C-alpha positions as CSV (number, residue, x, y, z in Angstrom):
1,X,30.9,-149.7,105.8
2,X,32.4,-152.9,107.2
3,X,31.1,-156.1,106.5
4,X,32.0,-158.6,109.0
5,X,31.0,-162.6,108.7
6,X,30.2,-164.4,111.9
7,X,31.9,-167.9,110.6
8,X,35.4,-167.0,111.9
9,X,36.7,-168.1,115.4
10,X,39.7,-167.5,117.0
11,X,42.0,-168.8,119.5
12,X,43.6,-166.3,121.8
13,X,46.7,-166.9,123.5
14,X,48.0,-165.4,126.6
15,X,51.5,-166.3,127.8
16,X,51.7,-165.9,131.5
17,X,54.7,-165.3,133.6
18,X,54.5,-163.2,136.9
19,X,51.8,-160.7,135.2
20,X,49.6,-161.0,138.2
21,X,49.4,-157.0,138.7
22,X,47.8,-157.0,134.7
23,X,46.5,-160.4,133.7
24,X,43.1,-159.4,134.6
25,X,43.1,-156.2,132.6
26,X,44.3,-158.4,129.9
27,X,41.6,-160.7,129.8
28,X,39.0,-158.3,130.5
29,X,39.8,-156.8,127.3
30,X,39.0,-159.8,125.4
31,X,36.1,-160.4,127.4
32,X,34.7,-156.8,126.1
33,X,35.1,-157.6,122.4
34,X,32.3,-156.7,119.9
35,X,33.1,-159.9,118.2
36,X,32.3,-163.0,120.5
37,X,33.5,-166.1,118.3
38,X,36.8,-167.0,120.6
39,X,38.5,-169.0,123.5
40,X,41.0,-167.9,125.7
41,X,44.3,-170.2,126.1
42,X,46.1,-169.0,128.9
43,X,49.8,-170.6,129.2
44,X,51.2,-170.5,132.9
45,X,54.9,-170.3,132.3
46,X,55.9,-171.4,135.7
47,X,54.6,-168.1,137.6
48,X,55.7,-167.6,141.0
49,X,53.4,-164.7,142.1
50,X,50.1,-166.4,141.9
51,X,49.0,-164.8,138.5
52,X,47.3,-168.3,137.5
53,X,45.1,-168.1,140.6
54,X,43.6,-165.0,139.2
55,X,43.1,-166.4,135.8
56,X,41.3,-169.5,137.8
57,X,39.1,-167.2,139.7
58,X,37.4,-165.8,136.5
59,X,34.3,-167.9,135.7
60,X,33.5,-168.3,131.7
61,X,33.8,-171.3,129.9
62,X,35.7,-170.0,127.0
63,X,39.2,-169.9,129.4
64,X,41.4,-172.7,129.4
65,X,44.7,-172.5,131.5
66,X,47.5,-174.7,131.0
67,X,50.3,-175.0,133.2
68,X,53.7,-175.7,132.6
69,X,57.3,-175.3,134.0
70,X,58.9,-172.4,133.0
71,X,60.2,-172.5,129.7
72,X,60.1,-169.2,128.1
73,X,57.4,-166.9,126.0
74,X,57.9,-168.7,122.6
75,X,57.3,-172.5,124.1
76,X,54.5,-170.9,125.9
77,X,52.7,-169.5,122.8
78,X,54.0,-172.6,120.7
79,X,52.4,-174.7,123.5
80,X,48.9,-172.8,123.6
81,X,48.6,-172.9,119.6
82,X,49.0,-176.9,120.0
83,X,45.9,-176.7,122.3
84,X,44.1,-174.0,119.8
85,X,40.6,-175.3,118.8
86,X,40.0,-172.7,115.9
87,X,41.3,-171.6,112.7
88,X,42.8,-168.3,113.4
89,X,45.3,-167.7,116.4
90,X,46.3,-164.1,117.8
91,X,48.8,-163.9,120.6
92,X,48.1,-161.4,123.4
93,X,50.8,-160.8,126.2
94,X,49.7,-160.5,129.7
95,X,50.2,-156.9,130.3
96,X,48.9,-155.5,127.1
97,X,45.4,-155.1,126.3
98,X,42.8,-154.8,122.9
99,X,40.5,-151.9,122.1
100,X,37.0,-153.6,121.8
101,X,36.9,-153.8,117.9
102,X,40.4,-155.9,117.5
103,X,39.1,-159.1,116.8
104,X,36.3,-157.3,114.6
105,X,39.4,-155.6,113.0
106,X,40.8,-159.0,112.3
107,X,37.7,-160.5,110.8
108,X,37.4,-157.8,108.5
109,X,40.9,-158.0,107.3
110,X,40.6,-162.0,106.8
111,X,37.3,-161.5,104.8
112,X,39.1,-158.9,102.8
113,X,42.1,-160.5,102.3
114,X,41.8,-164.7,102.6
115,X,45.3,-165.1,101.0
116,X,47.4,-162.9,103.1
117,X,50.0,-164.7,105.3
118,X,49.3,-162.7,108.5
119,X,46.9,-160.0,109.6
120,X,48.0,-156.5,111.5
121,X,46.8,-153.6,113.1
122,X,48.3,-150.1,114.3
123,X,48.4,-150.1,118.2
124,X,48.5,-147.6,120.8
125,X,51.7,-147.2,123.4
126,X,51.5,-146.6,126.7
127,X,54.3,-145.3,129.1
128,X,53.6,-145.8,133.0
129,X,53.1,-142.0,133.6
130,X,52.2,-140.9,130.2
131,X,48.9,-140.9,127.9
132,X,48.5,-143.2,124.9
133,X,49.9,-142.1,121.7
134,X,50.4,-143.8,118.3
135,X,52.1,-143.9,114.8
136,X,50.6,-141.9,112.4
137,X,50.4,-144.4,109.3
138,X,47.5,-142.5,107.2
139,X,50.4,-142.4,104.2
140,X,50.2,-146.0,104.3
141,X,47.7,-147.0,101.7
142,X,47.1,-143.7,99.8
143,X,44.2,-142.4,101.9
144,X,42.7,-146.0,102.7
145,X,42.7,-147.1,106.3
146,X,43.7,-150.7,105.2
147,X,45.4,-152.5,102.6
148,X,48.1,-154.9,101.7
149,X,51.7,-154.9,102.8
150,X,53.6,-156.4,100.0
151,X,57.1,-155.7,101.0
152,X,57.2,-156.0,105.1
153,X,61.0,-155.5,104.9
154,X,60.9,-152.1,103.0
155,X,58.0,-151.0,105.7
156,X,60.1,-152.5,108.6
157,X,63.3,-151.0,107.9
158,X,61.7,-147.3,106.9
159,X,59.5,-147.0,109.8
160,X,62.2,-148.7,111.8
161,X,59.7,-150.8,114.0
162,X,57.1,-153.1,112.7
163,X,54.0,-151.4,112.0
164,X,52.2,-154.1,114.7
165,X,53.2,-156.0,117.6
166,X,53.1,-159.7,118.8
167,X,49.5,-158.4,120.3
168,X,47.8,-156.7,117.5
169,X,48.6,-159.5,115.1
170,X,46.8,-163.0,113.6
171,X,47.7,-165.8,111.7
172,X,46.1,-169.0,110.7
173,X,46.9,-172.1,112.7
174,X,48.1,-173.9,109.4
175,X,50.6,-171.4,108.5
176,X,51.7,-171.2,112.1
177,X,52.8,-174.5,112.2
178,X,54.1,-174.4,108.6
179,X,56.8,-171.8,109.6
180,X,57.5,-173.9,112.8
181,X,55.9,-171.2,115.1
182,X,58.4,-169.4,117.3
183,X,61.8,-170.4,117.9
184,X,62.4,-171.7,121.4
185,X,65.0,-170.1,123.9
186,X,64.9,-167.0,122.0
187,X,64.9,-164.1,124.4
188,X,64.9,-161.2,121.9
189,X,63.2,-160.3,118.5
190,X,61.5,-163.8,118.7
191,X,58.2,-162.0,117.5
192,X,60.3,-160.1,114.2
193,X,61.8,-163.0,113.4
194,X,58.2,-164.9,113.1
195,X,56.7,-162.1,111.1
196,X,59.8,-162.0,108.6
197,X,59.7,-165.5,107.9
198,X,56.0,-165.1,107.1
199,X,56.5,-162.3,104.9
200,X,59.3,-164.0,102.9
201,X,56.4,-166.0,101.1
202,X,53.4,-164.0,101.9
203,X,51.8,-160.4,101.6
204,X,50.4,-158.8,105.1
205,X,46.8,-157.8,105.3
206,X,46.8,-154.6,107.5
207,X,44.7,-151.7,109.3
208,X,46.3,-148.3,110.1
209,X,43.2,-147.9,112.9
210,X,44.8,-148.5,116.7
211,X,42.9,-151.7,118.1
212,X,45.4,-152.8,120.8
213,X,47.4,-150.9,123.9
214,X,51.3,-151.9,124.0
215,X,52.3,-150.8,127.6
216,X,55.9,-150.3,127.7
217,X,58.3,-150.6,130.6
218,X,56.4,-152.5,132.8
219,X,58.1,-155.2,135.4
220,X,59.5,-158.3,133.3
221,X,59.9,-156.2,130.2
222,X,63.0,-157.1,128.1
223,X,64.2,-153.9,127.3
224,X,67.4,-154.7,129.9
225,X,68.4,-157.8,128.7
226,X,71.6,-157.8,126.5
227,X,73.2,-160.7,124.5
228,X,76.5,-160.6,122.7
229,X,74.8,-162.6,119.8
230,X,73.1,-161.3,116.9
231,X,69.6,-160.8,116.9
232,X,67.4,-164.1,116.1
233,X,65.6,-161.9,112.8
234,X,69.3,-160.8,111.8
235,X,70.5,-164.3,111.8
236,X,67.1,-165.2,110.0
237,X,67.3,-162.8,107.1
238,X,71.3,-163.6,106.5
239,X,70.3,-167.0,106.1
240,X,67.4,-166.3,103.9
241,X,69.6,-164.3,101.7
242,X,72.9,-167.1,101.8
243,X,69.9,-169.6,100.4
244,X,68.2,-167.5,97.8
245,X,65.0,-167.3,99.4
246,X,64.5,-163.7,99.2
247,X,62.4,-162.4,96.1
248,X,64.6,-160.1,94.3
249,X,62.5,-157.0,94.8
250,X,63.2,-157.5,98.4
251,X,66.9,-158.1,98.6
252,X,67.6,-154.1,99.3
253,X,65.2,-153.7,101.8
254,X,66.1,-157.1,103.6
255,X,69.7,-155.9,103.8
256,X,68.3,-152.6,105.2
257,X,66.5,-154.3,107.9
258,X,69.4,-156.7,108.4
259,X,71.5,-153.3,109.3
260,X,68.6,-151.8,111.3
261,X,68.8,-155.1,113.6
262,X,72.4,-154.8,114.1
263,X,72.5,-151.1,114.8
264,X,69.4,-151.8,117.3
265,X,71.9,-154.4,118.6
266,X,74.4,-151.8,119.4
267,X,72.0,-149.5,121.1
268,X,70.6,-152.0,123.2
269,X,74.2,-152.5,124.4
270,X,74.6,-148.6,125.1
271,X,71.6,-148.5,126.9
272,X,72.9,-151.7,129.2
273,X,76.3,-150.2,129.4
274,X,78.1,-152.6,127.3
275,X,80.0,-149.4,125.5
276,X,82.5,-151.2,124.2
277,X,80.5,-153.9,122.2
278,X,78.7,-151.1,120.7
279,X,81.6,-149.1,119.6
280,X,83.3,-152.1,118.0
281,X,79.6,-152.8,116.1
282,X,79.3,-149.4,115.0
283,X,82.3,-149.7,112.5
284,X,80.0,-151.1,110.0
285,X,79.7,-149.6,106.7
286,X,76.0,-150.7,106.2
287,X,75.0,-148.9,109.1
288,X,76.4,-145.5,107.5
289,X,75.0,-146.5,104.3
290,X,71.4,-147.1,105.4
291,X,71.4,-145.0,108.6
292,X,73.9,-142.4,108.7
293,X,72.1,-140.1,111.3
294,X,71.4,-143.1,113.6
295,X,75.2,-144.5,113.4
296,X,76.8,-141.1,114.0
297,X,74.3,-140.2,117.0
298,X,75.0,-143.9,118.5
299,X,78.5,-143.8,118.3
300,X,78.5,-139.8,119.9
301,X,75.9,-141.7,122.8
302,X,78.8,-144.1,123.6
303,X,80.7,-141.5,125.4
304,X,78.1,-140.1,127.4
305,X,78.4,-141.2,131.2
306,X,76.2,-144.2,131.4
307,X,74.4,-142.1,134.8
308,X,73.2,-139.7,132.3
309,X,71.7,-142.4,130.2
310,X,70.2,-144.1,133.0
311,X,68.5,-141.0,134.0
312,X,67.3,-140.4,130.9
313,X,65.7,-144.0,130.8
314,X,63.9,-143.6,134.1
315,X,62.6,-140.4,133.3
316,X,61.2,-141.9,129.7
317,X,60.3,-145.4,131.0
318,X,59.2,-144.8,134.8
């Protein structure tokens, strides 16, 4: 039986940019939480679709809206954190939702592992015209539904994704400030970069019970963005290795995660029809060392006509 103390309070930060069709659903999922010690800070990042008007129409004293010029999701989240009244901050994107037990799950993890640096939970995924699905993580903690992730880099590299997302994680405001929050101006992997900076020095408390829904491939998502620069998380981990900031037992898996992120960069280049960039990127020994099957698969896909790739994407994402 879970023991939940009622002395924890959360600041829920929602960056809002042109999500008028989903933001009400998002806020409604917070208002329906089984644990009610929270405030909601909506940071309107220069929306032009009137989404902020929908937020303003909701009558609830726990909701605050901040208006700013468009400055990006990282600036919006950091701005919201500056206004947070409570010790624990959690972030919910304006097109995702929480299950009714999300904050209760965070309370349980905080009470159980008060020294953890980050708290996260499994989540459901949802494509526009498909049922929800989730990752089967029953083997994470030898049959237990929760525990400590002591090597986040190993989990990330072997699972080939983070076991939690920005909308299913929570951090103490002091640690958020200590690591510098989210890096402003970063368009891709700003969330992974943030988690990895924490994981360099802290364990992560985690529950395999899905507690949120991540809606994939909606308008305004980042899967069509491509930049030639390495992902920010890659640069962060490479600098951590260079500066001897990685624990010895984590070094191998940090290198493996770097290879995975660079391979992911090549995959994004393929999906956005930057195949020559991808081909040059794929000539990397670390890819073959850590991910031989993925490397060969992506190499072959580089020679598939992009029309076929676009058709596959339309079937998957729409």
